[in-house]
N, C-alpha and C positions, 0 to 999 in steps of 0.2 A: 504390344508382344507380350508373349507368357514362356515360362521358365517351370522347368521340372528339372531337378537338382537330386542328383543318387550319387553312390558310392558304394566299397565293398566287389569290384569289379578288376581289382589288381592292376589297373591301368588306367590312365586320361583317354574319355571317349566322347560322342555327341557327336548330334546333328540336327538337324532343322527338316519341317514338312508346315508351310507358310509358316505365323505368326506364331508356330510352339519351337522353341528351343531345349532341349533335351541336353546337362549336361552334365558330364561321367565323372567325378574325381577318382581319382586311385590313392593305396592306402598309404601312410608314414610306414607304417611298416615293412611289407612284402611285397613292392610293387613288384610288377614281372610285364612285359615285351620290352625290357629296355627303358621303360618307366624308370626314374630315379624320386625318391619318397619327395613330398612335399606338401604344399596346403594350398586350398584354393580361398582366395578372401571376396565375397561376397558384398556389394554395396549397394543399397534402396534407399532411394532416395526420389523426390517428388515426381521428378524428369524422366527416372529410368531406373535400370539395374545394372551393373557392370559389372564385372569376375573379373576374377587373374589370379594364374597359379605361379607360383612360384618355389623352384625344389628350394630344399632348406637353406641350403647356403648360398643363397638370393635373397631370405627375405628380408625385405626392409627395416630397419633400426623403426623410422615413422610411416605410418600410410597419411593418408589423407584424404580425403572425399572432394568431389568434383561437380 
């Protein structure tokens, strides 16, 4: 699997084409289209890449990798 991570779209978005996943993360400051401010956390390990988006009020106090 291959990934492209991008931002500055003012909303969360993404898509797939074969083994390519495109992940767009909206802004913290001025989200549009009903999105809420938040952050995306990306974990890169030898076994692959995972990513999670949390609204600011939902960010866990601790993060663990799998």
